[in-house]
Every structure is written in structure tokens, then in C-alpha cells.
DSSP file (Angstrom, degrees, kcal/mol; ACC not computed):
  #  RESIDUE AA STRUCTURE BP1 BP2  ACC     N-H-->O    O-->H-N    N-H-->O    O-->H-N    TCO  KAPPA ALPHA  PHI   PSI    X-CA   Y-CA   Z-CA
    1    1 A M              0   0    0      0, 0.0     2,-0.4     0, 0.0    55,-0.2   0.000 360.0 360.0 360.0 -56.0    0.8   -1.1   22.0
    2    2 A T        -     0   0    0     53,-1.5    53,-0.3     2,-0.1     0, 0.0  -0.970 360.0-157.0-132.2 144.8    2.7    2.2   22.2
    3    3 A E        +     0   0    0     -2,-0.4     2,-0.2    51,-0.1    -1,-0.1   0.575  64.6 111.8 -95.7 -11.1    2.1    5.4   20.4
    4    4 A E  S    S-     0   0    0      1,-0.1    51,-0.4    51,-0.1     2,-0.2  -0.415  71.2-122.0 -63.6 130.0    5.7    6.4   20.9
    5    5 A L        -     0   0    0     -2,-0.2     2,-0.3    49,-0.1    49,-0.2  -0.544  28.0-161.0 -67.8 133.2    8.0    6.6   17.8
    6    6 A Q  E     -A   53   0A   0     47,-3.8    47,-1.8    -2,-0.2     2,-0.4  -0.809   4.3-143.0-110.6 163.8   11.0    4.4   18.1
    7    7 A R  E     +A   52   0A   0     -2,-0.3    18,-3.4    45,-0.2    19,-0.4  -0.975  29.9 141.2-125.6 139.7   14.2    4.7   16.1
    8    8 A G  E     -AB  51  24A   0     43,-2.3    43,-2.5    -2,-0.4     2,-0.4  -0.972  43.2-104.7-160.7-179.4   16.4    2.0   14.7
    9    9 A V  E     -AB  50  23A   0     14,-2.4    14,-2.6    -2,-0.3     2,-0.9  -0.919  36.9-114.3-115.0 138.1   18.6    0.8   11.9
   10   10 A L  E     + B   0  22A   0     39,-3.3    38,-2.7    -2,-0.4    12,-0.2  -0.564  35.1 179.9 -73.4 107.3   17.5   -1.9    9.5
   11   11 A K  E     +     0   0A   0     10,-1.9     2,-0.3    -2,-0.9    11,-0.2   0.828  65.1  10.1 -80.9 -37.7   19.9   -4.7   10.4
   12   12 A T  E     - B   0  21A   0      9,-1.4     9,-1.4    34,-0.1     2,-0.3  -0.991  60.4-175.3-141.7 149.1   18.7   -7.3    7.9
   13   13 A W  E     - B   0  20A   0     -2,-0.3     2,-0.9     7,-0.2     7,-0.3  -0.907  12.5-165.3-148.7 118.0   16.3   -7.2    5.0
   14   14 A K  E >>> - B   0  19A   0      5,-3.1     5,-1.4    -2,-0.3     4,-1.4  -0.863  13.1-176.4 -97.1  91.2   15.1  -10.1    2.7
   15   15 A D  T 345S+     0   0    0     -2,-0.9    -1,-0.2     1,-0.2     5,-0.0   0.843  80.0  59.1 -61.6 -37.1   13.6   -8.1   -0.2
   16   16 A D  T 345S+     0   0    0      1,-0.2    -1,-0.2    -3,-0.1    -2,-0.0   0.772 116.6  33.7 -66.4 -27.3   12.3  -11.2   -1.9
   17   17 A R  T <45S-     0   0    0     -3,-0.7    -1,-0.2     2,-0.2    -2,-0.2   0.524 105.9-125.0 -98.7  -9.9   10.2  -12.1    1.3
   18   18 A G  T  <5S+     0   0    0     -4,-1.4    17,-2.4     1,-0.2    18,-0.3   0.815  71.5  99.3  71.7  27.5    9.4   -8.5    2.2
   19   19 A F  E   < +BC  14  34A   0     -5,-1.4    -5,-3.1    15,-0.2     2,-0.3  -0.933  33.4 147.4-140.5 164.5   10.8   -8.7    5.9
   20   20 A G  E     -BC  13  33A   0     13,-1.7    13,-2.1    -2,-0.3     2,-0.4  -0.932  38.2 -92.3-167.1-163.0   13.6   -7.9    8.0
   21   21 A F  E     -BC  12  32A   0     -9,-1.4   -10,-1.9    -2,-0.3    -9,-1.4  -0.998  21.7-146.8-136.5 138.6   14.8   -6.9   11.4
   22   22 A I  E     -BC  10  31A   0      9,-3.1     9,-2.0    -2,-0.4   -12,-0.2  -0.721  10.7-143.5 -93.8 140.5   15.4   -3.5   13.0
   23   23 A Q  E     -B    9   0A   0    -14,-2.6   -14,-2.4    -2,-0.3     7,-0.1  -0.937  30.3-134.2-102.1 105.9   18.2   -3.0   15.6
   24   24 A P  E >   -B    8   0A   0      0, 0.0     3,-1.4     0, 0.0   -16,-0.3  -0.232   4.4-131.4 -67.6 146.5   16.5   -0.5   17.9
   25   25 A D  T 3  S+     0   0    0    -18,-3.4   -17,-0.1     1,-0.3   -19,-0.0   0.849 104.5  65.3 -66.5 -30.9   18.6    2.5   19.1
   26   26 A N  T 3  S-     0   0    0    -19,-0.4    -1,-0.3     1,-0.1   -18,-0.1   0.450 115.5-111.9 -77.2   2.4   17.5    2.0   22.7
   27   27 A G    <   +     0   0    0     -3,-1.4    -2,-0.1     1,-0.2     3,-0.1   0.578  68.2 143.2  77.8  10.1   19.4   -1.4   22.8
   28   28 A D        -     0   0    0      1,-0.2    -1,-0.2     3,-0.0     3,-0.1  -0.142  63.1 -68.9 -64.9 170.9   16.3   -3.5   23.0
   29   29 A K        -     0   0    0      1,-0.1    -1,-0.2    -6,-0.1    -7,-0.1  -0.380  66.8 -84.0 -61.1 143.0   16.1   -6.9   21.2
   30   30 A D        -     0   0    0     -7,-0.1     2,-0.4    -3,-0.1    -7,-0.2  -0.107  49.5-141.3 -44.6 149.4   15.9   -6.8   17.4
   31   31 A I  E     -C   22   0A   0     -9,-2.0    -9,-3.1    -3,-0.1    33,-0.1  -0.982   9.0-119.2-127.6 133.5   12.3   -6.2   16.1
   32   32 A F  E     -Cd  21  64A   0     31,-0.7    33,-3.1    -2,-0.4     2,-0.3  -0.358  27.2-170.7 -70.5 148.9   10.6   -7.7   13.1
   33   33 A V  E     -C   20   0A   0    -13,-2.1   -13,-1.7    31,-0.2     2,-0.2  -0.947   7.3-156.5-145.7 122.6    9.4   -5.5   10.4
   34   34 A H  E >   -C   19   0A   0     31,-0.4     3,-1.7    -2,-0.3     4,-0.3  -0.588  31.5-116.5 -89.9 147.6    7.1   -6.5    7.4
   35   35 A I  G >  S+     0   0    0    -17,-2.4     3,-2.4     1,-0.3   -16,-0.1   0.864 114.9  66.3 -60.4 -35.0    7.0   -4.5    4.1
   36   36 A S  G >  S+     0   0    0    -18,-0.3     3,-0.8     1,-0.3    -1,-0.3   0.774  90.2  61.2 -59.7 -23.8    3.3   -3.8    5.0
   37   37 A A  G <  S+     0   0    0     -3,-1.7    31,-2.4     1,-0.2    -1,-0.3   0.615  98.6  59.8 -78.7  -7.5    4.4   -1.7    7.9
   38   38 A L  G X  S+     0   0    0     -3,-2.4     3,-1.6    -4,-0.3    -1,-0.2  -0.141  77.5 167.4-110.5  37.9    6.2    0.7    5.4
   39   39 A K  T <   +     0   0    0     -3,-0.8    -3,-0.1     1,-0.2    -2,-0.0  -0.258  62.2  13.9 -59.3 130.0    3.0    1.7    3.4
   40   40 A G  T 3  S+     0   0    0      1,-0.3    36,-3.4    35,-0.1    -1,-0.2   0.468  83.5 145.2  94.8   0.1    3.4    4.6    1.0
   41   41 A M  B <   -F   75   0B   0     -3,-1.6    -1,-0.3    34,-0.3    34,-0.2  -0.509  53.3-131.2 -74.5 134.4    7.2    4.8    1.0
   42   42 A A  S    S+     0   0    0     32,-2.3     2,-0.3    -2,-0.2    -1,-0.1   0.650  87.0  20.4 -60.7 -15.2    8.7    5.8   -2.3
   43   43 A R  S    S-     0   0    0     31,-0.2    27,-0.1    27,-0.0    -2,-0.1  -0.932  86.7 -98.4-145.3 168.7   11.2    3.0   -2.3
   44   44 A R        -     0   0    0     -2,-0.3   -29,-0.0     1,-0.1    -2,-0.0  -0.608  50.6 -98.5 -83.5 152.9   11.7   -0.3   -0.6
   45   45 A P        -     0   0    0      0, 0.0     2,-0.3     0, 0.0    -1,-0.1  -0.201  35.1-158.7 -68.2 164.3   14.0   -0.4    2.5
   46   46 A V    >   -     0   0    0     -3,-0.1     3,-1.9   -34,-0.0   -36,-0.2  -0.962  37.4 -80.5-142.5 152.9   17.6   -1.5    2.2
   47   47 A R  T 3  S+     0   0    0     -2,-0.3   -36,-0.2     1,-0.3     3,-0.1  -0.277 117.7  33.2 -54.7 136.7   19.9   -2.8    4.9
   48   48 A G  T 3  S+     0   0    0    -38,-2.7    -1,-0.3     1,-0.4     2,-0.1   0.262  82.3 138.4  95.2  -9.5   21.3    0.2    6.9
   49   49 A D    <   -     0   0    0     -3,-1.9   -39,-3.3   -39,-0.2     2,-0.6  -0.429  56.3-122.5 -68.3 139.7   18.2    2.5    6.6
   50   50 A V  E     -A    9   0A   0     21,-0.2    21,-3.4   -41,-0.2     2,-0.4  -0.776  34.3-163.0 -84.3 122.6   17.2    4.4    9.6
   51   51 A L  E     -AE   8  70A   0    -43,-2.5   -43,-2.3    -2,-0.6     2,-0.4  -0.863  16.0-158.7-109.0 139.1   13.6    3.5   10.5
   52   52 A F  E     +AE   7  69A   0     17,-2.3    17,-2.1    -2,-0.4     2,-0.3  -0.950  34.0 151.5-107.4 137.9   11.0    5.3   12.7
   53   53 A Y  E     -A    6   0A   0    -47,-1.8   -47,-3.8    -2,-0.4     2,-0.3  -0.967  41.8-123.5-159.4 165.4    8.3    3.0   13.8
   54   54 A Q  E     - E   0  66A   0     12,-2.6    12,-2.4    -2,-0.3     2,-0.5  -0.809  35.1-113.8-110.8 160.6    5.8    2.2   16.5
   55   55 A V  E     + E   0  65A   0    -51,-0.4   -53,-1.5    -2,-0.3     2,-0.3  -0.848  43.2 154.2 -97.2 122.7    5.7   -1.2   18.4
   56   56 A G  E     - E   0  64A   0      8,-2.9     8,-2.7    -2,-0.5     2,-0.4  -0.766  35.3-111.2-129.4-175.0    2.8   -3.6   18.0
   57   57 A R  E     - E   0  63A   0     -2,-0.3     6,-0.2     6,-0.2     5,-0.1  -0.945  20.1-131.5-121.9 145.7    2.2   -7.3   18.4
   58   58 A D    >   -     0   0    0      4,-2.8     3,-2.2    -2,-0.4     6,-0.0  -0.200  45.1 -85.1 -85.0-174.0    1.4   -9.9   15.8
   59   59 A A  T 3  S+     0   0    0      1,-0.3    -1,-0.1     2,-0.1    -2,-0.0   0.708 129.5  51.6 -71.1 -20.2   -1.3  -12.4   16.1
   60   60 A G  T 3  S-     0   0    0      2,-0.1    -1,-0.3     0, 0.0    -2,-0.0   0.327 121.4-103.3 -91.4   8.7    1.0  -14.7   18.1
   61   61 A G  S <  S+     0   0    0     -3,-2.2     2,-0.2     1,-0.3    -2,-0.1   0.397  75.2 137.0  86.8  -5.6    2.0  -12.1   20.6
   62   62 A K        -     0   0    0      1,-0.1    -4,-2.8    -5,-0.1    -1,-0.3  -0.503  58.7-106.0 -80.0 148.1    5.4  -11.3   19.2
   63   63 A F  E     + E   0  57A   0     -6,-0.2   -31,-0.7    -2,-0.2     2,-0.3  -0.449  43.6 171.8 -76.9 146.5    6.5   -7.7   18.9
   64   64 A K  E     -dE  32  56A   0     -8,-2.7    -8,-2.9   -33,-0.1     2,-0.2  -0.953  35.7-104.0-146.6 158.5    6.7   -6.1   15.4
   65   65 A A  E     - E   0  55A   0    -33,-3.1   -31,-0.4    -2,-0.3     2,-0.3  -0.615  41.1-179.1 -83.9 151.3    7.3   -2.7   14.0
   66   66 A V  E     + E   0  54A   0    -12,-2.4   -12,-2.6    -2,-0.2   -29,-0.1  -0.965  57.6  22.0-143.0 159.5    4.2   -1.0   12.7
   67   67 A N  E    S+     0   0A   0     -2,-0.3     2,-0.2   -14,-0.2    -1,-0.2   0.934  86.6 174.4  43.4  54.4    3.5    2.5   11.0
   68   68 A A  E     -     0   0A   0    -31,-2.4     2,-0.3   -15,-0.2   -15,-0.2  -0.557  17.9-176.0 -89.4 155.4    7.1    2.5   10.0
   69   69 A R  E     - E   0  52A   0    -17,-2.1   -17,-2.3    -2,-0.2     2,-0.5  -0.984  26.9-118.0-144.9 150.8    8.8    5.0    7.8
   70   70 A I  E >   - E   0  51A   0     -2,-0.3     3,-2.1   -19,-0.2   -19,-0.2  -0.817  36.7-112.7 -93.7 126.1   12.3    5.3    6.3
   71   71 A E  T 3  S+     0   0    0    -21,-3.4   -21,-0.2    -2,-0.5     3,-0.1  -0.313 100.5   9.9 -59.2 132.4   14.3    8.5    7.4
   72   72 A G  T 3  S+     0   0    0      1,-0.2     2,-0.5    -3,-0.0    -1,-0.3   0.481 100.2 114.3  80.7   3.1   14.7   10.7    4.4
   73   73 A V    <   -     0   0    0     -3,-2.1    -1,-0.2   -30,-0.0    -3,-0.2  -0.934  60.5-130.1-112.9 133.8   12.4    8.9    2.0
   74   74 A E        -     0   0    0     -2,-0.5   -32,-2.3     1,-0.1     2,-0.2  -0.376  18.4-108.7 -78.9 153.7    9.4   10.6    0.9
   75   75 A L  B     -F   41   0B   0    -34,-0.2   -34,-0.3   -33,-0.1     2,-0.1  -0.549  35.4-116.9 -72.3 147.2    5.8    9.3    0.8
   76   76 A M        -     0   0    0    -36,-3.4     2,-0.3    -2,-0.2    -1,-0.1  -0.503  34.3-100.0 -78.0 154.6    4.4    8.5   -2.5
   77   77 A A        -     0   0    0     -2,-0.1     2,-0.3     1,-0.1    -1,-0.1  -0.630  41.3-118.9 -74.2 134.4    1.4   10.5   -3.6
   78   78 A T        -     0   0    0     -2,-0.3     2,-0.4    -3,-0.0    -1,-0.1  -0.568  26.6-145.7 -78.3 132.9   -1.6    8.4   -3.0
   79   79 A S        -     0   0    0     -2,-0.3     2,-0.8     1,-0.0    -3,-0.0  -0.777  19.4-114.2 -90.3 142.2   -3.5    7.7   -6.2
   80   80 A A        -     0   0    0     -2,-0.4     2,-0.3     2,-0.0    -1,-0.0  -0.703  35.3-152.7 -80.3 107.9   -7.1    7.4   -6.3
   81   81 A K        -     0   0    0     -2,-0.8     2,-0.5     1,-0.0    -3,-0.0  -0.661   3.1-144.3 -85.6 139.0   -7.9    3.7   -7.1
   82   82 A I        -     0   0    0     -2,-0.3     5,-0.0     3,-0.0     2,-0.0  -0.929  22.2-122.0-104.6 133.8  -11.1    2.9   -8.9
   83   83 A S    >>  -     0   0    0     -2,-0.5     4,-1.6     1,-0.1     3,-0.6  -0.300  16.6-118.5 -73.1 151.8  -12.5   -0.3   -7.9
   84   84 A K  H 3> S+     0   0    0      1,-0.2     4,-2.6     2,-0.2     5,-0.2   0.847 114.8  61.2 -60.8 -33.0  -13.2   -3.1  -10.6
   85   85 A K  H 3> S+     0   0    0      1,-0.2     4,-2.0     2,-0.2    -1,-0.2   0.945 103.6  46.0 -53.8 -48.5  -16.8   -2.8   -9.7
   86   86 A W  H <> S+     0   0    0     -3,-0.6     4,-2.5     1,-0.2    -1,-0.2   0.837 110.4  53.9 -69.5 -39.5  -17.0    0.8  -10.7
   87   87 A L  H  X S+     0   0    0     -4,-1.6     4,-2.6     2,-0.2    -1,-0.2   0.929 109.6  48.5 -66.5 -43.0  -15.1    0.0  -14.0
   88   88 A W  H  X S+     0   0    0     -4,-2.6     4,-2.1     2,-0.2    -2,-0.2   0.881 111.7  50.4 -62.1 -37.4  -17.7   -2.8  -14.9
   89   89 A I  H  X S+     0   0    0     -4,-2.0     4,-2.4    -5,-0.2    -2,-0.2   0.941 111.4  47.6 -58.4 -48.7  -20.5   -0.3  -14.1
   90   90 A A  H  X S+     0   0    0     -4,-2.5     4,-2.5     1,-0.2    -2,-0.2   0.909 112.7  48.0 -65.6 -44.6  -18.9    2.2  -16.3
   91   91 A F  H  X S+     0   0    0     -4,-2.6     4,-2.3     2,-0.2    -1,-0.2   0.868 113.2  48.5 -59.8 -43.1  -18.4   -0.3  -19.2
   92   92 A A  H  X S+     0   0    0     -4,-2.1     4,-1.9     2,-0.2    -2,-0.2   0.884 110.6  49.7 -70.5 -38.6  -21.9   -1.6  -19.0
   93   93 A A  H  X S+     0   0    0     -4,-2.4     4,-2.7     2,-0.2    -2,-0.2   0.912 111.6  49.2 -62.7 -46.8  -23.4    1.9  -19.0
   94   94 A L  H  X S+     0   0    0     -4,-2.5     4,-2.6     1,-0.2    -2,-0.2   0.922 110.8  51.4 -60.6 -43.6  -21.2    2.8  -22.1
   95   95 A G  H  X S+     0   0    0     -4,-2.3     4,-1.9     1,-0.2    -2,-0.2   0.861 111.5  46.7 -64.5 -36.9  -22.5   -0.4  -23.8
   96   96 A L  H  X S+     0   0    0     -4,-1.9     4,-1.6     2,-0.2    -1,-0.2   0.874 112.0  50.4 -73.5 -33.3  -26.2    0.5  -23.1
   97   97 A V  H  X S+     0   0    0     -4,-2.7     4,-2.5     2,-0.2    -2,-0.2   0.903 111.7  48.0 -62.8 -45.7  -25.6    4.0  -24.3
   98   98 A S  H  X S+     0   0    0     -4,-2.6     4,-2.1     1,-0.2    -2,-0.2   0.896 111.5  49.8 -63.3 -38.3  -24.0    2.7  -27.5
   99   99 A A  H  X S+     0   0    0     -4,-1.9     4,-2.2     2,-0.2    -1,-0.2   0.862 110.3  50.1 -64.4 -34.4  -26.8    0.2  -28.1
  100  100 A A  H  X S+     0   0    0     -4,-1.6     4,-2.8     2,-0.2    -2,-0.2   0.943 111.5  49.3 -70.1 -46.4  -29.4    3.0  -27.5
  101  101 A V  H  X S+     0   0    0     -4,-2.5     4,-2.2     1,-0.2    -2,-0.2   0.849 112.3  47.2 -65.2 -35.1  -27.6    5.2  -30.0
  102  102 A A  H  X S+     0   0    0     -4,-2.1     4,-2.1     2,-0.2    -1,-0.2   0.897 111.6  50.1 -72.4 -37.2  -27.4    2.4  -32.6
  103  103 A A  H  X S+     0   0    0     -4,-2.2     4,-2.8     2,-0.2    -2,-0.2   0.930 111.8  48.8 -69.2 -39.7  -31.1    1.5  -32.2
  104  104 A Y  H  X S+     0   0    0     -4,-2.8     4,-2.9     1,-0.2     5,-0.2   0.957 110.7  50.7 -57.5 -49.3  -32.1    5.2  -32.6
  105  105 A A  H  X S+     0   0    0     -4,-2.2     4,-1.7     1,-0.2    -1,-0.2   0.829 112.1  47.3 -51.8 -38.2  -29.9    5.5  -35.7
  106  106 A F  H  X S+     0   0    0     -4,-2.1     4,-2.2     2,-0.2    -1,-0.2   0.896 112.1  49.7 -75.3 -38.6  -31.6    2.4  -37.2
  107  107 A W  H  X S+     0   0    0     -4,-2.8     4,-2.1     2,-0.2    -2,-0.2   0.913 110.2  50.0 -64.6 -42.5  -35.1    3.6  -36.4
  108  108 A V  H  X S+     0   0    0     -4,-2.9     4,-1.1     1,-0.2    -1,-0.2   0.891 111.2  49.6 -69.6 -38.0  -34.4    6.9  -37.9
  109  109 A N  H  < S+     0   0    0     -4,-1.7     3,-0.4    -5,-0.2    -1,-0.2   0.893 111.1  49.9 -55.9 -44.9  -33.1    5.2  -41.1
  110  110 A Q  H  < S+     0   0    0     -4,-2.2    -2,-0.2     1,-0.2    -1,-0.2   0.850 108.2  53.1 -65.6 -38.8  -36.1    3.0  -41.3
  111  111 A A  H  <        0   0    0     -4,-2.1    -1,-0.2     1,-0.2    -2,-0.2   0.745 360.0 360.0 -69.3 -27.0  -38.4    5.9  -40.9
  112  112 A A     <        0   0    0     -4,-1.1    -1,-0.2    -3,-0.4    -2,-0.2   0.432 360.0 360.0 -85.3 360.0  -36.9    7.9  -43.8
């Protein structure tokens, strides 16, 4: 909706459910924030944190915080995740190579 960064204080936070409400500095109504809006933060938010965020809308048209970050909290270094598909391919390749080496060793021992 808007590219402009808003600032507010986290008024409530339900850590077990991963959401809370921000009290915007500009006096607007409280805005919903979900943990998914805080991707990459080094820690989870706590009540009283200052948040910077953009405003978006959910599927029902209600306003929500998006692209949020906690003031003074670093972003975690992104780790390169290997998908399960590539792990299975690597294990299968390792199995095939192992079988080929075992077959070759067997063949060499039979020929001698």
C-alpha cells in the first residue's frame, strides 16, 4: 500500500501465537503485526520495542504491518539452505559411487 516507513511501539505481543499490535507514533489506530513481517531479525519482538514498518492489507482488507524491523536489532546472517531434493540427489549419487567402487573391487579380486 505505502512504501513509506512508519514508526511505532509494540503495544502488545503474544509470543506463543506470533502476533501483536503496534501503537503508531502518528496517532493512528493500532496496527496488527505478525512474526512473518519481522523476517531475519536476530531476536523475537518484546512489548515496548520500537518498530519500523510499512503498511499493507491482509486478505480481508484489514491493515497490517509488513517489512517490519526492530530498532537496534541486527538482521541475522542468511544461511544458504539446501533443499531436501538436493540432499536426496547427493545421497543417491554417493550410493551409486559406493556401489560402483565395491563392484570394481570385487571384479579386481575375482580376476586375480
